[in-house]
N, C-alpha and C positions, 0 to 999 in steps of 0.2 A: 472405528475402522471397518469398512464394509468388506464382506467376503468376496473373493474373486468370482466373476461370472464365467462359467464354462463356455468355450466357443460353441456356438449353436450347431455348426456343421459337424464339428468333431463329436459333440454330444449325440447328435442324431445318428451318426455313423456307428458310435459305440453301442447305442441302444439297439440299432438294427442287428449288429453282430451278436449282442446278448440274446435277443429274441431268437435268432437262428440257432444259437448254441443250446438254449433250453428246449427248443422244438425238436432237436435231433438227439436229445440226451435221454438215456434209459437209466432209471434208478432214482435215488434220492437227490433232489436238486441242491441240497444244502452244501454239497461238495463243490459246486460251481462258484467261480469268482464273479461277483456282481460288478457292473461298471462303477468306477469310483464316485461318480456324481449321485448315486443313490445309496451310498453308505451312510449309516447312522453312527453317531459316537456313543450311543446308548447300548449297553449290553442286555441280552435277554434276561439276565438275573433281575434286572430292575422291573421287568414286566409284572412280577409278582405283586408289586405295590398297587397295580390297577384293580385288584380285588377289593380295595378298601379305601377309596378316596372320599368316601362319605361315611366316616366311622359311626355317626349317630344312626344311620340307616342299618349299618352292619349290626349294631348292638340292640336295635329296637325289638327284635323277637323275644328277647329275654324278659321283657315286661308284659308279654301277652299271655294270659292264663288259658285262653281257648286254643286247643291244638290246631284246629283248622285255620284260624286267623293267624296263628303263629307260623304255619306253613305258608300262608299268603304273604306275610311280612318277609319271610326268607326268599320267596319268589320275587317280590318287589326289589329287595336288596340285590339279588342276582342280576335282574334286568338293568338296574342302575349302574352296574359295573361294566356292561358291554361296551358303552361308548369309550370308557377309559381304556379298556383292554384292546379294543380293535380299531378305534378311530381317533384317539386323542392325539396321535402323532401326525395326523393328516386332516386337520379340520377343514381345509379348503378342497379336499379330495385331490388326488393326484400328487400328493406330497409324501406318500408312504415311503419310508426308507428301510433298507435292510439292516437289522440290528447286528451288533457284534456277537459272534459265537463265543459263549463263555468257556473258560478253561476249567478243568476238574478242580474243585475246592474253592472256586470263586464265590465270594460272599457279597450280599447286599443287605445292609442293616439300616433300619430307620424306625421312626415312630411318629404318630400323630398326637397332637394335644388340642382338644376341643371340648365341646359340651359333653361328649361321651367319655371324657377322661383321657387316659393314656391308652393308646392302642399300639402294640409293638409288632413290627415286621422283621422276620428272619427269612432270608432267601439264600439258597446254597445250590451250586452246581454239583449234583451228587453223582453224575455219571458223564462220561465223555464219548464213549463208543458203545451204544448209541448215546447221544447227548440227552440229559434229563435234568430239569430244574425242580427242586423241592422247596416248599414254602410253609411258613407258620405265621399266622396272624392272630393275636390275642388282645381282646379288649379287657384290660385289667379290672375295670369296675364291675362288669357283668359276667366275666369269664366266658363270653362267647369266643369260640376258637375255631379257626379254619386251618386245615392243613391239607396238603395235596402235592402232586407232582405231575409234570407233563413233559412230553416230548412231541416233536412234530415230524411228520413224513410228507415231504413235498414232491409232487409229480407234475408232469405237464400233459394236458390233453385239452387243446384249444386255449387254455390259460393255465396259470399255476394253481394247482389244487393242493390244499394242505389239510391233512388229517391230524387232529390232535389226539395224542395217546396219553392215557392217564386219567385221573379223576381227582375230585376234592371231597373232603369230609368236613361238614360243619357240625359242631356240637353246641347246643343252646340249652342253658339251664331252664328247667321247668319251674316257673315261679310258684306253682301250687304244691310242689313237693321238694323238701330240702334234700339236696344231694342228687336229685334226679335230672337227667339230661335227655333231650331229644337229639337224635342223630339224623343228619341229612346227607345222603350220597348224591353228588353232583357230577354229571357227565359233561364233557367239553364239546362245544359245537365244531363242526367242520367249517372250512372257509375256502374261498378262492379269491384271486386277485383280478379285479376289473381294470379296464383302462390301459392294459399293457400295450396294445397296438398303437395308442396315441402317446405313449411315453409318459403317461400320467396315472400311475397305479394307485388303486385304493382297495380296501378289503370289503368283501361282502360275505356274510354268513349264509350257510345253507343247511338243508336237511333239518334235523331236530335234535334237541338235547333235553335232558330230564333232571328232575330233582325228586328224590323219593325219601320219605321219612320213616323213622321207627314207630311213629304214632299212626301210620296207616294212610298217609296222603301222598299223592304224586302230582307233580306238575310237568307238563309237556310244553316245550317251547318250539314252535314251528317258525322257521326263518324263510324269508323270500326277499327278492330284490326287484328292481325295475326291469321289466321285460320289454320286448319290442312293441307290444300293444299297450300296456299300461302298468300300473303299479308304482310304488315309490321305493327309493333306495332304502336299504336297511330296515325293511318292514318285518314285523313278527306278530304272531298271535299265540298267546299262552293260555292254557287251561289248567285248573286245579281241581282234582277229583279224588274220591276215595280210591285207594290203590286197587287196581283190578276192575274198576268201574268207570272207564274212560268217558262213557256217555253221560254219566251223572255229574255234570260240571257244577261245582259250587261257586267258583269265581273264575273270571277270565280277564286277561289284560291284552291290549292291542295298541299298536302305534308303530313308531320308528325308534329303534334302540339308540340312534344318534340324536334324536330329538325328543318329542314329548310322547307319552303314552297314557292311556286311561285304564282304570281298574273298575270292573263291574261285577256285580253279583249275578249268579246264574249263567246259563249258556250264552254264547256269543249272539245267537239269533234274536235274543230278547233285549239286547243292549239299547238303552235309552237314557234320558236324563234321570229317570226314576231309579235305574239300576246302578248309576254311577256312584261309587263310594270312595274314589280317590284318583289322583293323577300324579304325574311326575314330569317336570320340565327341567332338564339340566341347566338351561340358560338362567333359571331362577334360583338354582341351588349350586353355587360354586363349589368345586372340590376343595377339600381341606388340604393344606400344604403338608407334605411329608418333611419331617425334620431329619436331616442326615448330618453326621459329624463332618466338620471341615476336612478336606482331603488330607491335609498334613497330619491330622490326628487319627486317621483311619488305619486299620490293619492293612499290611501290604496286599492281602488277598481280597480286600474290598474293591468292588468294581471300579468306582470312580478314581481310586488311587492307582490301581493296577493298569487301567487303560488311559491314564491321564495324558501320556505322550501321544498315543494314537488319536485321542480326541483333539489335541492341539493341531496335529497334522491334518485331520479332516476339516477342522475349522478354517485352516489356512489354504486348503486345497492342494497341499503338498503330498501327493500320493506316494512319491518315492520314500519320503520320511515315514509315512504311515506303514508302508510295506516293511521297512527296516525295523520299526518298533514292534509291529505284529510278529515278525520273524523271531525277535529276541524272546518273546513270551512263548511262542510255539516250540522253539528249539530247547528252551529250558524245561518246558513241560515234557517233551519227549525224553530228555535226559533223566528226568525224575522217574518217569514210567519205566525206563530201562533199568534204572538202579533198583526200583522196587521189585521188578521181576527177578533180577539177579539175586536179591536178598529174600525172595519168597514171601513178600508181604504186599499189601495194597494200601492205597491212600486212606487215611483215617478221616472219615467225614466228621465235621465239627459239631453239627446239630441234628443230623438225621441218621437213622439206622434202617437197613433193609431187613424186613421180617423174615425169619427162617422158615415159617410155616404159614398155614391158612390164616386169614384175617377174619375175625368174627363179624365185622361190619359188612364186608363183602359177601360173606357166606349168607347173611340175612337179606341184604338189600340188592346185591348185584343182579340176581335173576330178574328183578322187576324192571330194570332199565337196560338189560342186554349187555351188561359188562361181564368181562371174564372174571371168574372167581379168584384168579391170582393177580388181578389188577394189571394185566398185561406186563407183568414183571420181566418177562423175557425180552420185551421191547424197550425197557427203561432201565435195565441194569439192576432191577430189584423192586420189591414192593416197599416203598419208602414211607416211614412214619417218623414224626417228630419225636426226639428222644429228650425227655425232661432231664435225665441224669447228665447227658452231654451238655445241655444248656447250663446247668448248675456248675459243671466243670469249667465251661468257657467263662462264666461270670467270675469264678474264683481265681482264674489265672491272672497273674500280675500284668500290669501295663508294660508293653515293650518300650524300651528306650529307642531313641532315634537310630542309634548304632545297630541295635538288634533288628529294627525294622529294615534298615538298609541291607544287613546281612541276609535276612530272609528274602527280601526282594531280589537280591542278586542270585540266590540259590534257586528260588522257585520261578522267577520271572525273567532272569537274565538282565536285570536292570541295575 
């Protein structure tokens, strides 16, 4: 059964009204209601999976004994995630949709099974005002582990501009020393939305982001797009150098983060076939499929179960139904927050904990990449870190019966 096609005239009118509303709006655009025809049935908690849709690339640095080459493999992995994170939902350009805003406590759990073994994903909405999503990804074979959290601040100036707040931390075992790990601090790129005026939005990254390591190497990724005169969409140039010596480039990468890129030794100006040491083309390396439990077996707080009715309404184009189902969740969540406030407690996060004090990783590495020493905790509700003890507790909890799931869904989601 095909999806209903929106009336072109009505769609154009709605889009024009939406553009006028954002152009005249002051503050964070996340509070604005988007036109129904650009709504996605995917929650932002699912976006954490885009960090690792090539698990073998994610795990590869654990096998490299040389620290500079290990840092290069981390840079390569990061670059391969960009298409998944920022363009996998709009392959044809102009199909970018607005994701669902997660509710506090929302979960997205999954795993990949491939040549790299089992890689486990845990994503949780750890804060709602301001909204922040935390994630943990672990390759069980190599113990490569990524954790982080992020929030977004959207404003309008000629187009929608989005500043990503937060960071990621990657730990990679050093194969030359038992029990030793390299730590990589990763900043998040800013982005903006192109194609708004034509009603065909797509994402373009801008400015720069960084990856810096405890072994003394830093990568800088500069992003650029297609301008009026020249250039290509989604272009970037990345350099890897000893920390503090940006001109002493050891390796560089360049290309398009949605398409192919090359890896060369030495500075960019010397690039040639002789300096080429590697390349990446996503068309030749399909993403590994994420395995998620069937909806009926998921916890009521897991994204696809919690938003199932909303997703059905979006697929049918029945926006009245979508509005009613969203309202049930929102009203139940407001009631929960009111009850917690009256009882002097707060929602217990299932997998993550906000650190009470300074973070050793940030104290060491944040100054190198211009991050706040507190991880911008004031803008994300806390400096969130994965809590192994909480994970063990969650694993030890008994499986809920269907009646228990229904009771919990009614209480937490109004369903």
